[in-house]
C-alpha positions, 0 to 999 in steps of 0.5 A, a space after each residue: 496526529 496533528 505532528 504526524 500531518 504536520 511532517 506531511 504537510 512539510 513534504 508538500 503532498 495532497 493525499 494521505 492513506 490510512 488503513 482501516 481495519 474493519 474489525 476494529 470499528 465493528 465489533 458486532 452487528 450495530 455496534 461501531 466504534 467511529 471515534 479513532 477514525 472520526 479524528 483521523 477525517 477530521 484532522 486530515 480535512 483540517 489540514 486540506 489532504 485528500 484521503 484515501 481509506 484502505 479497508 481491510 480485516 473483516 471481524 472475526 464475527 463475520 468470518 469462516 475461520 478466526 485465523 489472521 486477517 481475512 474476508 467475511 464469509 458473506 461477501 455482501 457483509 463488506 458492501 454493508 459496511 463500506 456503504 455505512 463507511 462512504 455514508 458516514 464520510 461522504 464528501 470528506 473521503 476522497 477515495 477507498 481502496 478495497 482490501 490489500 495484497 488479497 494475492 496473499 494467503 495471510 491477507 485472505 484466510 478462511 477463502 481460496 486465493 483467486 482473483 475472481 472471488 476478490 472481484 466479487 468482494 470488490 464488486 460489493 464494496 464498490 457498490 455499497 460506496 457508489 450508493 452513499 457517495 458517488 463523488 468518492 474513488 473506488 480503487 481495487 486493492 493492491 495485489 502484493 509482489 512476491 516472486 511466488 506463485 505456489 497457489 497457496 500462500 501466495 499467487 503471483 501479482 501479475 497472474 493475480 492482476 490478470 485474472 481480475 482484469 478477466 473477471 471484470 474488475 474495471 466496470 467496478 473501480 476508478 483505479 486499479 491499486 499497485 504495491 511497486 516495491 523496489 526491494 534494494 533495485 533502483 527505481 529505473 532499472 529492470 530485472 532483464 538488465 544484464 547487470 544489477 546494483 543489488 546483490 539479491 531479489 533481482 531475478 524476477 520482474 516483481 522485485 523492480 518498481 519499474 516492472 511492475 509499473 509497466 507490466 500492469 499497464 501492459 496487462 490492462 492494455 491488452 485487455 483493451 483498458 485504455 481508461 484506468 489509471 495505476 495508483 500505487 498504493 504503497 512503494 518503497 525502499 527500505 534502509 537499515 543505515 541510521 536505524 542501529 548502532 554499529 554493535 548492539 547492547 550485548 555486543 554480538 547481534 544488530 538491533 535490526 534482524 534482517 533475516 530474509 530481507 538483508 537487500 535492506 542493508 544494500 541500500 544507504 539513506 542516500 540511496 533510499 533518497 534518490 530512489 524515492 524521488 525518482 521513482 516520483 519522477 517516473 510516476 510525474 512523466 507517466 500520465 497512466 499513472 495515479 497518485 502514489 503512496 510512499 510506505 511510510 511517512 514516520 512509523 519508525 517514531 513510533 514502532 522502534 528501530 528493531 521493527 522492518 517497517 522503520 527501515 522504510 520511514 523517513 523519520 528516524 526513530 528520534 523524529 529527526 529526517 531521514 535524507 529521503 525526507 529532506 530529499 522530497 522536501 526540495 523536490 518539486 512538484 511531486 504527485 501525492 
């Protein structure tokens, strides 16, 4: 942990994000294991970071089904747990993000995809936090950018956000979460541009960093919300370069299977660095954009080069800096 936070400190950022899987802490009624999270909170505090905890994945004993990740059957359970969490870390955790990508079935098993229902969960969670730590900020869980709107596996994130706003999410939160991933598209490019750098994932606004930010802002303004910032609680560009040898050990297959996300092979490490720095600059230029959390710092060092999350990492598997890390380190000033 100290090594990881040292890498973050080298970037000059002020915030870090830690996802909290609720089921790993609360194993049953009154059976809570805080040890790991205590260590994370203590370490972040010792390094002087503001900490965003993103809470997701209810314990199976609170859920209607035991299928992947999802909310509790009784949303009040989420409020109870968030109250316990905020009480334990009062004054030490700066912000809480309530859930993750609730427009995806894989994050919402056992319940139907519905932005109004999600807002009820947010209301319960926010009430728990506010009662325990009124100074902590509350951020709504960000929808995923998918380009899918089948109502079964996913709802389009813009449709979902509009439903959240209509259901009154603004009254419960201090910021609106957004995941403006760029796929292989430059951060300032729009899906409506006449030409595109990337050869795929370029025909829908959900695939563009700029469009996602600006569309969220437009939806909020359309409902009269001029107050809330959008918090980019995840974003980034994947690059396979530097993550695999030219030929794998068997002489035939690449180390990283990019089936379905081949665009990661179209982003060089130099482009990844350029796009990330430009994205932060774009956030700095927009007063309505809050803290921005890049996905990810160092997962390549723990997950290895064959995992898709490693393509987004700022470090190589051998712990050496990728160009994006160096570019961010040299770019001043940056938002978190």
